[in-house]
C-alpha positions in Angstrom: 30.1 -5.6 113.4 32.0 -8.8 114.5 35.6 -7.5 114.3 38.6 -7.3 116.6 38.9 -3.9 118.4 42.4 -3.3 116.9 41.0 -3.3 113.3 39.4 0.1 112.3 37.0 -0.9 109.5 33.7 1.0 109.1 31.1 -0.9 107.2 27.5 0.5 107.1 24.6 -1.8 107.7 21.5 -1.5 105.6 18.5 -0.3 107.4 15.5 -2.6 107.8 12.0 -1.3 108.4 10.7 -2.4 111.8 7.3 -2.8 110.3 8.4 -5.6 108.0 11.1 -7.3 110.1 9.9 -10.5 111.8 10.7 -10.4 115.4 13.9 -12.4 116.2 14.5 -13.4 112.6 17.4 -11.0 112.0 19.1 -12.1 115.2 18.8 -15.8 114.2 20.3 -15.2 110.8 23.2 -13.1 112.3 23.9 -15.8 114.8 24.0 -18.4 112.1 26.5 -16.5 110.0 28.5 -15.7 113.1 29.0 -19.4 113.6 29.9 -19.8 109.9 32.5 -17.0 109.9 34.1 -17.8 113.2 37.6 -19.1 112.5 37.4 -18.2 108.9 38.0 -14.5 109.0 39.4 -11.9 111.5 36.2 -9.8 111.4 33.0 -9.5 109.3 29.9 -7.4 108.8 26.5 -9.0 107.8 24.1 -6.8 105.8 20.5 -7.9 105.6 19.3 -7.7 102.0 16.0 -9.5 102.3 14.1 -11.0 105.1 10.8 -12.9 104.6 7.7 -12.1 106.6 6.1 -14.8 108.7 2.3 -15.1 108.4 -0.3 -16.6 110.7 1.0 -19.6 112.7 4.3 -20.0 110.8 7.2 -21.0 113.1 10.9 -21.2 112.3 12.2 -24.7 112.7 15.8 -24.4 111.6 18.2 -22.4 109.4 20.8 -23.7 107.0 22.9 -22.6 104.1 25.5 -23.9 101.6 28.8 -22.5 103.0 31.3 -24.5 101.0 33.8 -21.7 100.4 36.6 -21.2 102.8 35.4 -17.7 103.7 31.8 -16.8 102.6 31.7 -13.3 101.1 29.4 -11.1 99.0 25.7 -11.9 98.5 24.6 -15.2 100.0 21.4 -17.1 100.5 20.4 -19.2 103.5 17.1 -21.0 104.1 14.6 -20.9 106.9 12.7 -24.1 107.4 9.2 -23.0 108.3 6.4 -25.1 110.0 2.7 -24.2 109.6 0.5 -26.8 111.1 1.6 -30.2 109.7 3.3 -28.6 106.7 7.0 -27.6 106.3 8.3 -25.2 103.7 11.5 -23.2 103.1 11.9 -19.4 102.8 15.0 -17.7 101.4 17.0 -15.1 103.3 19.4 -12.9 101.3 22.5 -11.4 103.1 25.7 -9.7 102.1 28.8 -10.7 104.0 31.9 -8.5 104.2 34.9 -10.3 105.7 38.1 -8.8 107.0 41.1 -11.0 106.5 44.9 -10.9 106.7 46.3 -10.7 103.1 49.6 -9.8 101.5 49.9 -6.3 99.9 52.8 -5.6 97.5 55.4 -3.2 99.0 56.9 -2.5 95.6 56.0 -3.0 92.0 56.5 -6.6 91.2 57.3 -7.4 87.5 56.1 -10.5 85.7 58.3 -13.6 86.2 59.7 -12.2 89.5 60.0 -14.8 92.2 58.1 -13.8 95.3 60.2 -13.1 98.4 59.0 -12.3 101.9 60.3 -8.7 101.8 58.2 -7.9 98.8 54.8 -8.0 100.7 53.4 -6.8 103.9 50.5 -8.6 105.6 47.6 -6.3 106.3 44.1 -6.8 107.7 41.6 -5.4 105.2 38.0 -6.1 103.9 38.3 -8.8 101.2 34.8 -9.0 99.8 35.8 -7.9 96.3 38.7 -10.4 96.1 36.5 -13.4 96.3 38.3 -16.7 97.1 41.4 -15.7 95.1 43.3 -13.9 97.7 46.4 -15.4 99.4 45.8 -16.5 103.0 49.1 -17.8 104.3 52.9 -17.4 103.7 53.0 -21.0 102.4 50.7 -19.9 99.4 53.5 -17.5 98.2 56.4 -20.0 98.4 57.7 -21.3 95.1 55.6 -18.8 93.2 56.3 -15.8 90.9 54.3 -13.0 89.5 52.2 -14.0 86.4 51.4 -10.3 85.7 52.7 -7.0 87.0 51.6 -6.4 90.6 51.6 -2.7 91.4 52.8 -1.6 94.9 50.0 -1.2 97.4 47.7 -3.8 95.8 46.6 -7.1 97.2 48.5 -10.2 95.8 45.8 -12.6 94.7 45.9 -16.1 93.3 45.1 -14.7 89.8 48.3 -12.7 89.8 50.7 -15.4 90.7 51.5 -19.0 89.7 54.0 -21.7 90.7 57.4 -21.2 89.2 58.4 -23.7 86.5 61.0 -26.2 87.3 63.1 -25.0 84.4 63.1 -21.3 83.4 63.7 -19.9 79.9 67.4 -19.2 79.2 68.7 -21.3 82.2 71.4 -23.9 81.7 70.1 -27.5 81.9 71.6 -30.9 81.7 70.4 -33.0 78.8 70.0 -36.8 79.1 69.9 -38.1 75.5 68.7 -41.6 75.0 68.9 -43.5 71.7 67.9 -47.2 72.2 70.3 -48.5 74.9 72.7 -45.7 74.5 72.7 -42.7 76.9 74.6 -39.5 76.6 74.8 -36.4 78.7 75.2 -32.9 77.3 75.0 -29.3 78.4 72.0 -27.4 77.1 70.0 -24.2 77.5 66.2 -24.0 78.0 64.4 -22.3 75.2 61.1 -22.0 77.1 59.7 -22.5 80.7 58.9 -26.0 81.7 57.2 -27.7 84.6 57.8 -31.2 85.7 56.5 -33.6 83.1 56.1 -31.1 80.4 58.1 -31.2 77.0 60.0 -28.1 76.2 62.5 -26.9 73.5 66.1 -26.9 74.4 69.4 -26.1 72.8 72.3 -28.6 72.7 75.3 -26.3 73.3 77.8 -28.7 71.9 76.0 -29.5 68.6 73.9 -26.4 68.2 70.8 -28.6 67.6 67.4 -27.6 68.9 65.7 -30.6 70.5 62.6 -31.3 72.6 62.7 -33.1 75.9 60.7 -33.8 79.0 61.4 -32.0 82.3 62.4 -34.3 85.2 61.9 -33.5 88.9 65.6 -32.8 89.3 65.6 -30.3 86.5 67.3 -32.4 83.8 65.8 -32.7 80.4 65.3 -36.2 79.0 65.4 -36.6 75.2 64.3 -39.9 73.7 
């Protein structure tokens, strides 16, 4: 297991029959994925799922994969380029990667629409294979976000559970910029729904009692034209 000594994570490797394991192939695949994972995860375990068997005069020329995700995890396939005489071919190798990463875990139940604050989470180093690429990797990913759904205490905060906070929140006071031709008026209002920059939302003009629709500006004002 490639993992820092301070992290106590036990992950079992699948056994591979010595009778069917090509000499040196497993080491080659492990070295390849060690290079892929270095700098992307704190630790990892690589489980061999399927190794091809070389025949006759076949020789391994190179190994390559499609590691486009930030941290490869789960079942993956890489390819061995094989040379036999003057002919080259490719053989697939199937592995399972179990990364260990630093992720935020909720310290308390976080209800929907609750802005995320530093004291609400604790950063822990845990296996993240089942979370895919949705987990949060840095503190910056939490800033300006709130809970989209309820996040129970002790569970990992993932990208599916949070979303960027809207610029205007339902029920909040807003400034209305009302434009009719060349005439512009300012009024106090209240947001009747959440709104992000550029979106049109329903608002209430507190002076007239009229319900209007306006577009959310970057400064939080609502422009009604």
